[in-house]
C-alpha positions, 0 to 999 in steps of 0.5 A: 409829452403831448398826445392826441387821442379820441374824446371820451365822455370823461373829457366833457368837463375839460372840453367845456372849460376849454370853451369857457376860456375862449369866451369872449373873443373866439366864441360867443357866450350863447354858443356854449349851450350848443357845444355842450349839447353837441358833445353829447351827440356830436354828429348827424345821422348823415355824417361820420365824425370823430372828436379828439383831445390833445393832452399834455402831461395828462391835462386836456389842453385842446380838442377838435374833430373831423366830419365827413358827409356820408353821401359825398365823402370825397368832397364834403368833409371838414373840421368841427369845434376846435379849440385850445385853452386860452392860456395855452395859445401859441405853444404849438398845441393847435398846430399839432391838433390841426395837422392830426385832423387834416391827416385823418381827413386824408386817411378818410379819403377827403380831398378838401376840408371845410371849416368856419371860424372867427376873424381872430383865428382865420390867419392861423388856418391860412398858415395851413392852406385854408382860404376864405370863401365867405364871411358873415358879419355878426354870424356868431353874434354881435361883433363876432363875424363868421369866416368860412374857409376851405383847404385842398387836401390833395388826393 
């Protein structure tokens, strides 16, 4: 059985292992330090945020968060640092965690969700209604473009 629950500091190493399993291809090696720092202090003072893990039989197989800009909560909201263990791709974990996070943003009153991702993951998000609104060649590093996407959440 798999469940989504709030991230705790005891999940830190498991989340870093998820990150490591997705390098290269989905994350650039230099992003690990940023993610590691972010796990210690994930959200800016002007943001509200939550981070979650998805467990399957007690093992963390995915993690990801939501954020809300406190100055403009109705429009400025999105997803942060979502990932699934590479060996667990295509098993429904990412879909379950994404659906959970989108529903959480709706509960918080957001009308749209923003994210940035790689071209390798953009088609996954498109299946959930995200559309590309920008692209930065090499935005994450050499050979790893950044794709900016947004989805309407209704409202």
